[in-house]
N, C-alpha and C positions, 0 to 999 in steps of 0.2 A: 947362358940360360936359353933353352930352345923356346920357340913361340908357344908351345903347349903350356909351358910353365907361366909365360906371360899371360896367356888367356886365363889360366887358373887364378892368377893374381887379379886380373881384371874382373873376374866373376866375384871374387871376394870383395872387391871394391864396389861393384855396381849391381851385383845379383842378376836379376832377370834382364837388366838393361845391357847385357852382352848377348849378341845374337850370332849363332852359327848356322842358322837355317839356310838351306840352299836358295830359297826364294829371296831372302833378304840379301844374301851375298850377291846373287845375280842382279838384283835391282841396283845395288851399289857398284856394279861393274859395268853397267850399261851406259850408253851415251845417246844424247839427242841426235848426234850426227852419225857418220858412216863408220866410226871406229869399232873394231871388234870388242866383244865383252871381255873385261879383265877384272874379275871380282877379287875382293880382298879375302883374307882368311877369317876375319871377324869384323863385326860392326858393333860399336859401342855408342851409348846414348847418354852423355853427361847432362847434368842439370845445373852445375855450378862451376865457377872458375876453379875452385879447389879440386873438384873431381877431374877437370881437364888437366890441371897440374899433375895430379897423381897418375893419370893415364900416361902422360908424357914421360914421367919418371920410370914407370914400369916398362914402357916400350923402349926407352933409351937404354935401360939396363940390359934388355934382351936383344938390342940391335934390330928392333922391329919397326919398319916404316909406318908412318901415320899420314893419313889423307883426310883433310877436312871436307865436310859435305854439308851443303845447304839445302837448296830445293832440287838440285840435280838438273838444272836447266842449261848448263854450260855446253858449248859447241865445239871445243877444241880438245876434248879428252882430259880436261883438268882433274876430274874426280876418279879417274881409273887407276887401279892399283897395279901399276906396271911391275913392281917388285913384290907383290903380295902385301901382307901387313894388315893393319887395322884401320878401318874407316871410322872417323869420329863424326857422327851425325848430330847436328846441333838442333834438331827439331824441338827438343824439350827445353832448350834455352831460348824461349820465345816471349820474354816479358819486356814490356816498355817500362823501364826502371824509373825514369823521372822526366817530366815535361816541364820546361822553364819558359813560359810564354814571354815573360819580360825580356829575356835574353835571346829569344827565338832560337833555342836549341833543345835537343832531347838526347837522352842516353838510353840505349836499347841493348838487348842481348842479340847475338848474331843470327838466331833463328827467326827473328821477327821478319815478316815479309813486308814489302813496301805497301801493299794494299792494306794489311792489318794496321800498320803504323798510321796511314792516312785516315783510316776509320777511327782510330783512337784520337786523332787530332781534330776531328771535324768541329767540335764545339769550341776550339781555341781560336779559330780564324786563321790558323796556320796550316801549312802542308809541306810534305817532303817531295820535291819535284822530279827527282831522277826516275825516269820511266823507261826501262829497257824492253817493255812489252810483256814479257813473261812476269808472273808474280814471283819474282826471285826473292831469296832471303837477302837481308841487308849485309850480312857477313860475306856471303858469296859475291854480292855486288861490289863490296869494297875490295875484296881480294882480286877481282878481275878488272878493277877500275872501270866499272860499267858506266855506260851513258844511255842514250836512247833518243826518243822523239823530242824531248824538251831541252836537250843539251844546248841548242842554239841560243837559248835565253838564260837558262839557269846553271849551265855547266854540268860536268860529269861528277862521278864520285870523288875524283881528285879535288874538286872545288867545294864539296859539301861534307867531307869527313873532317872534323876538327880534332879528334883524338881517339885513341884506341887503348884497350887493355889487351895485351898479347902474352900468351904463354910461349916462351922460347923453347928451343930444342933441348936445353938442359934443365927445364922445369922452372926457370926463373919467370916470375910474373912482372911485366913492366907496363908502365903507362906512358903513352906518347902524346905530345901536344897538350894544350890547355883549352879552356873555354874562352880565353881572350880572343879578340878578333884579329890580333896579330902578335907576333913574337919574333925576336931576333936572338933567342937563346939556344945556340948550338945547332947541331945537325937536325934536319927535319925528318925525324924517324917515322912520323905519321905518313909522310909522302913516300918514304921507303917501303912501308908495309902495304900501303894501298897499291894494288896491282901486283903484289908479290905472289899471288896464287897459292898461298899456304906453304910456300917453300922456305919461309923464314920463321914461321910460328903459327900458332892457332889463336885467332881473335876471339875473345870472350865478351867484350863490350865495345860499343861504338858510341861516340858522341857526334851528333850530326847537326848541321846547320839547317834551320827551317826558314820558310819564306811565307809571306802573307798571302792568303787566298785572294786572288784578283777580284775586284768588284764586279767586273764584267768579263765574259769570255765569248768570243765568236769564232766560228770555224767554217771553212768552205772548201770547195773542190772545183777544179777546172781541168780541161783536156787541152792537148796541144797536137799540132799536126805531125810532129816528129820529136825525137829525143833532143836534138840540138836546140830547138825552140824552147823546150822546157828547161834545159840547163841554163840557157842564156837568160831566161826569166829569173831563175834562182840567183844567178850572179848579180844581175842588176838590182834585184830586191835587197840583197845583202849590202851591196855597195851604196844604195840609197839610204841605208840606215833605218829601214822600216823595222820596228821592234817586234819581230816574229817570236811567238812562243814555240811553234812547231812549223816545219816545212818539210814534207815528206814526198818522195817520188815513187811512182809505180809505173812500170812500162806497160806496153799493150798486152803482153802475155799475162802479166800480173792482173790487169783489169779483167781479162777473160777468166782467170782463176777466181777472182772475187765474185764475178757474176754467177759462176757455177756453184760456188761454195755457199754464198750468202744470199743468193737470189736478187742481187742488185742489177741495175740496168746501165752500168757504165759503158761508154763508148770504148771500143777496143782500140785505144790510143794511149799514149803516155799521159799521165795525170800528175798534178800537184795537189796535195792536201795540206792546208795551212790552218793555223790557229793564232789568234791574237788575245793578249791579256791586257787589261787596263780598266779605264772607266767606260761607261756606255758610249760617251762621245769619242774617246780616243780609239776604241776598237772599231767603231763605225768609220772613222776617218782613215784608219790604217787599212781597213778592208777596201775602201774606195780607192786609195792610192795603189794598193796591190792590183785591183781590177784594171786600172789604167795600164800598169806594166804588162799584165797578161794580154790585154788587147794589142799593145805595141808588138808583142811577139806572136800574134796570130792565134792566141788561145781562145777557147770557147768562153762564153759568158761565165764569169766567176759567181757561182752559186754559194752564198754563205748564210749562216743563221746563228742567232744567239740562243736558240732554244736548246735546253740541255739534252732532251731526248735525241735530237738530231745530231748534236755533237757527239754524244756517247755512241750512237750507231756508227758514225764515221770512224771513230778511233777504235771501236771494237773490230770493225772490218780490217783496219790497218794492223792491229795487234794480232789478228788471226791470219795475217798474210802468209806466214810460214806454213801453217797447216792447210790453208787454201791451195797453196802451190803444191804441197805434197799430194793433196787429194786429186790434183789435175793429172797425176800419173799414178794410179793405184798400185800399191806394192813397192813403189820406188823408195830408195834412201836418198838423202840429200848431202851433197858436198856444199857447205855454206861458206861463201867467200865474204871478206870483210875488209875491204881496203878503204883507205882514207887519203885524200890528196888535197893540196891547197886549192881553194875555190877557183882560182884562175886556171887550174888544170883539170877541172871537173869534166867539162865537155869533152876534152881530149881523152880522158880515162874512160868515160862511159862509152864514147863512140868506138874506141879500140876494143873494149870489152864486148860490145855487141857484135863486132866483126869476128872476134875469136869464137863467140858462142855459135854464131851462124856457121862458121867453118867446121865446128866440132860435130854438128848434127845432133847435139844433146839439147833437151829442153833446158832453158836457163833464164827464167824470169828474173828481172832486176827490180829491186826496191831498196829504199834506204833513206837516211837522214841527210839529204843533200845540202841542207843549210850548213852542215859541218864539213861538206866534201866527202861524206862517208856513205858508201852504198854497198849492197850485197847482191850477188848473183846466186840464185839457188839452183845448183846444177843437179838435175834429177837423173839417177842412175838405177838400172835394174840390178839388184843385189846378186842375181844369178849370172850376170855377165861381167866378169872381171875386167874385160877390155874397156867397158864403159867407165868403170871406176878409174882405171888408169888414165883414160882420156880426160876425165873430169879433174883429176889431180894435176895433170899437165896444164890444163887450162887455168886452174886456180893458181898454179905456180907462176904462169906468165902474168896473171893479173897482179900478184904480189910483187913480182920483180919490177913490173912497169910502175906500180905505185911508188916504190922506193926510188926509182930513177927520176920520177916526177917530183921528188922532194917530199913524198908522203910516207906512209907506213903500211906494213903488211897486215896490220890489225887495228882498226879504229876503236873497237869496243869489246870484241869477244875475248881478247887475250891470246896468250901464246899456247898454254897447255903443252902438249907435245906435237900438236898438229902444225904449228907455225915455227917449230924449231929450225927447219931448214933455211929460213930467211933471216934469222937473227944476226948472223955474222955479217951479211951484206948490208943490213940496215944499221947496225951499231958499230961494226968494226971492232977495234980493241976494247971499246966500252962493254961489249958483251962479256969479255974475259973478266973485266972489273966486276960485273954483276956476279960472275961465278966466284970471284974472290970474296965478295960480301957473303954469299951463300956459305962458303966454306968456313968463314970466320964465325958465323952464327950457328951453323949446323954442320960441324966437322964430320959427324957420322953419316951425313946425307940421308936423314930419316924423314925429313919433312917434305912430303909429296915429291919423292925422287923421280927423276926423268922428265921433269917439266921445266920450262922457262929458261934455264941456264945451261951452259955447256955441261956435258956429262963428265962426272969425275969418278 
């Protein structure tokens, strides 16, 4: 059955919620990063699990690829239709289905964004902590095993997804996990699905772990004379066991970009931005202990505050870091790197990355979640200069290879998509082929987001 027949069947199922408009197709073929546009042949907008199941059966019968789509904020080409097909956009599956305050968990549909969920939770005294910066959909966050600024305390999506409802490639609807806090019953299919990037199925429900809103929150910022002093401060803070909720790094170039974009007056030097959660007394004590470590590493006076408006301004600036850096070179596209190394190797990785960037001649501000050993270089290239893109890709490849050699990973949080495929063999060895075998077992037609994550078949 050709795709035209499949689209006709999808229109019978969904009516006007099947789109063939060029603007819609182009929007679902675009990427936040440097990848060229690769639009699908149709976009569908389901509202229920049953509709997703029927979409999958129609596409499977016609041998049509399916690509899940959340908020479209991914950075490694996860949502691009490399083999054409149908993009399944979950924006209408955006309901918070059940909040269970006594059990500190919640069940949501995949199109719910993290900000919308936390708005819904405000009156409960609970919140969902995973914060990748962008207002991503929770389904997309689960599929990329997202993390972010709060991972150092609350963990990533791996630690906060308790169970899933998934439509498999053959149309079966399965549930993984339970709401119990632990289980020894069989394979952990929830963990398998989290981070699978839509290559094994389409997620239609998520059950998530919630956390208590802290009684008090304080946040602050400090500058350092150089990168080594800042990273040494991070390492000592982690080793001392100070309970940080966030600890973020920005290099001197990033500070300059913040100043131009947000009108701040940061010194053009490396900075750490931190946050503490707890009681009023504990957050004050933690801030004082951190200030002592900062001073030991020749940092500037640690300026911190418990005032909500000041904290919000600080993290709004950090979350807009990508856009501030893009604005520092108007018209540029970004190659966004995303390596993660053991904390003991952080200083070595950052120093070597800085040297590579300086040698390349490209602008490459660095920022990241250094409490996890995870940082990003935002390599800015002129889209009309192919040589610059080649240079940036080469630099990114050296960073990824170095991270793997240091016992780390080529992607701390952005995922593989098809941008990080070249590094999977060196990072995983034969285990990458095992991932391919799992994919083949669950999706023998290779219809679920083909061309991503696993070896090509």
